[in-house]
N, C-alpha and C positions, 0 to 999 in steps of 0.2 A: 358783644360779650366783653371784648377788649376795653371798650369804651365805659363800660360799667364798673370794670375794676380798676382803671384809672382814675374815675370820679370818686370811687370808695376809698382808694389809696390817698387821693389829695384831700378829702375830707377828713380822714384819719390824722394826717399832717397837720391840718388847718386846726383842728380841734385839740389836737395834742399841745400846740403851742399856746393856744388860747387858755386851756386849762392848766398848763404850766405856769403861765404869766399871772393868771388870775389867783392861784392857790399858793403861788411861790413855792411849788414843789414839782421837780421836773419828773419824778417817778409816778406821783399820781397824775401829772399830764399825759405822759405816754401811755399810761393805764386807760384813762379817760378817752383818749384820742383812739385807741385801739377799738373800745367799746363803741364809741361814734362810729368807727369805721365798718364794725360788724353790722351795725345799724344799717348803714347804707348798702350792706351787700359784700364787703370786702372778702370775706371767706364764703364762697359759695360752695354748695353741694354738687358732689360730681353729677348726679342725675339731673341738676338744673342745666349744667354745662351741657349735657347732652341733648336736652330738650331745645337748648339755643342754637345748635348745631343745624336742626332740621329748619328753622324758621329763616 
């Protein structure tokens, strides 16, 4: 669980930097980075976290 969150956070930071440089707008870069982080599972649901504890 912890490794997935670290991976998702690092992907959010990476894509935030990439989009901020590509679009020349920091605000849009941060927003797009958060969206990419959500796509990689940055904000998990609580019931998913409970299921991972048993595994």
